[in-house]
C-alpha positions as CSV (number, residue, x, y, z in Angstrom):
1,M,83.2,10.1,33.7
2,A,81.3,7.4,35.5
3,A,79.0,9.9,37.1
4,L,78.2,11.5,33.8
5,Q,77.4,8.1,32.3
6,L,75.2,7.2,35.3
7,S,73.4,10.6,35.0
8,L,72.7,10.0,31.3
9,L,71.5,6.5,32.0
10,V,69.1,7.7,34.7
11,A,67.8,10.5,32.4
12,V,67.2,8.0,29.5
13,I,65.1,5.8,31.8
14,A,63.3,8.6,33.8
15,V,62.2,10.8,30.9
16,P,60.2,8.1,29.1
17,A,58.8,6.8,32.4
18,N,57.6,10.3,33.3
19,L,56.1,10.8,29.9
20,V,54.1,7.6,30.1
21,F,52.9,8.0,33.6
22,G,52.2,11.7,33.2
23,V,50.1,11.3,30.0
24,A,48.2,8.4,31.7
25,A,47.5,10.5,34.8
26,A,46.4,13.5,32.8
27,W,44.1,11.3,30.7
28,L,42.6,9.7,33.8
29,I,42.0,13.1,35.5
30,A,40.5,14.8,32.4
31,K,38.4,11.9,31.1
32,F,37.0,10.0,34.1
33,D,35.4,10.6,37.5
34,F,36.7,8.1,40.1
35,K,36.9,7.8,43.9
36,G,40.6,8.8,44.4
37,K,40.7,11.6,41.9
38,S,41.1,14.4,44.5
39,F,43.9,12.4,46.2
40,L,45.7,11.9,42.8
41,L,45.4,15.7,42.1
42,T,46.8,16.4,45.6
43,L,49.8,14.1,45.0
44,I,50.5,15.8,41.7
45,D,50.2,19.4,43.0
46,L,52.1,18.8,46.3
47,P,55.6,19.3,44.8
48,F,54.5,22.7,43.4
49,A,53.0,23.8,46.8
50,V,55.7,22.8,49.2
51,S,59.2,24.2,49.2
52,P,62.0,21.7,48.4
53,V,63.7,22.7,51.7
54,V,60.6,21.8,53.7
55,S,60.3,18.5,51.7
56,G,63.9,17.7,52.5
57,L,63.4,18.5,56.2
58,I,60.3,16.2,56.3
59,F,62.4,13.3,54.7
60,V,65.2,13.9,57.2
61,L,62.7,13.9,60.1
62,L,60.9,10.8,58.8
63,F,63.9,8.6,57.9
64,G,66.8,10.2,59.8
């Protein structure tokens, strides 16, 4: 039961945070031209381009 409560609490916090930061990032990318725009786009696109298995292996190699 505690695990379910913790999962719901994290979801209640994470969903609005992702909404705010996602809308802000989309607005910045669409509306303005700035120096780090390509880097921001790369950070956003990276999870879609790299397999979760490869990402996990990278984290294990970096922090393990």
